[in-house]
Structure formats: C-alpha cells, structure tokens
Wavefront OBJ file of the C-alpha trace (Angstrom):
o trace
v 0.000 0.000 0.000
v 1.265 3.432 -0.979
v -0.116 6.727 0.302
v 0.134 9.626 -2.154
v -0.842 13.288 -2.020
v -3.865 14.546 -3.867
v -1.892 17.332 -5.526
v -4.915 19.146 -6.946
v -6.656 19.210 -3.580
v -3.513 20.452 -1.843
v -3.226 23.260 -4.422
v -6.841 24.288 -3.699
v -6.226 24.333 0.051
v -2.997 26.307 -0.339
v -4.779 28.842 -2.557
v -7.528 29.276 0.062
v -4.872 29.781 2.733
v -2.928 32.148 0.454
v 0.158 29.962 0.916
v 2.671 29.221 -1.812
v 3.881 25.699 -2.487
v 7.405 26.793 -1.508
v 6.203 28.240 1.792
v 4.229 25.074 2.473
v 7.327 22.965 1.721
v 9.339 25.054 4.181
v 6.687 24.675 6.885
v 6.579 20.891 6.580
v 10.379 20.634 6.459
v 10.715 19.596 2.816
v 12.666 21.134 -0.041
v 10.750 22.836 -2.826
v 11.992 20.181 -5.279
v 10.782 17.341 -3.067
v 7.458 19.140 -2.596
v 7.084 19.371 -6.368
v 7.691 15.628 -6.642
v 5.098 14.958 -3.946
v 2.534 17.167 -5.675
v 3.062 15.471 -9.034
v 2.919 11.958 -7.585
v 6.538 11.087 -8.357
v 7.307 10.679 -4.636
v 5.098 9.669 -1.716
v 5.125 11.208 1.770
v 6.360 9.217 4.759
v 4.045 8.791 7.739
v 5.955 11.543 9.581
v 5.591 13.919 6.644
v 1.863 13.104 6.384
v 1.500 14.116 10.031
v 3.350 17.384 9.377
v 1.144 18.095 6.351
v -2.018 17.593 8.405
v -0.627 19.797 11.186
v 0.423 22.666 8.902
v -2.935 22.571 7.096
v -4.677 22.505 10.509
v -6.447 19.278 9.649
v -6.747 16.037 11.558
v -6.865 12.382 10.616
v -10.597 12.721 9.867
v -9.554 14.767 6.799
v -7.019 12.160 5.651
v -9.009 11.038 2.583
v -9.403 14.628 1.405
v -5.688 15.164 0.863
v -4.212 11.671 0.548
v -5.070 8.737 -1.652
v -4.172 5.121 -1.058
v -2.763 3.173 -3.971
v -2.806 -0.589 -3.869
v 0.500 -2.018 -5.042
v -1.103 -5.323 -5.929
v 1.107 -7.332 -3.606
l 1 2 3 4 5 6 7 8 9 10 11 12 13 14 15 16 17 18 19 20 21 22 23 24 25 26 27 28 29 30 31 32 33 34 35 36 37 38 39 40 41 42 43 44 45 46 47 48 49 50 51 52 53 54 55 56 57 58 59 60 61 62 63 64 65 66 67 68 69 70 71 72 73 74 75
C-alpha cells in the first residue's frame, strides 16, 4: 500500500490559505523540489511527513481522505 498526495486538492487548500507551495514545503520541512515531486505523484510522503502536512494545514486524521489517496501495489 502506498499513500500519495492529492496534488490538486492540496493546491486548492494552499490557494484558500494564500500559501505558496514553496512556503508550504518550508513549513513541513521539505525542499521545494521534493514538494514538487510529492505534488506530481513522483514521490510519496512518509508517515511523519503526512503528520506534518495535516498539522500545517490545521487538519486532523478525519480529513485524511481529502488530501491523501491510497494506492494498492497489488502485492
């Protein structure tokens, strides 16, 4: 099982919060390049990074499905 960001949803939330992707990356402790890879689905956030994302966006685990998607690896 792989957990990926819903990049489009994150962009909407950041726009509502008037926060740039670079500022968001800084706040969660990620580089802007890594953040770009997360947003495009090239990379997937670790459990620690998922927690930081929820915290910075002021969301809790009840909002998990809004900003993350679970991909089945078929194993």
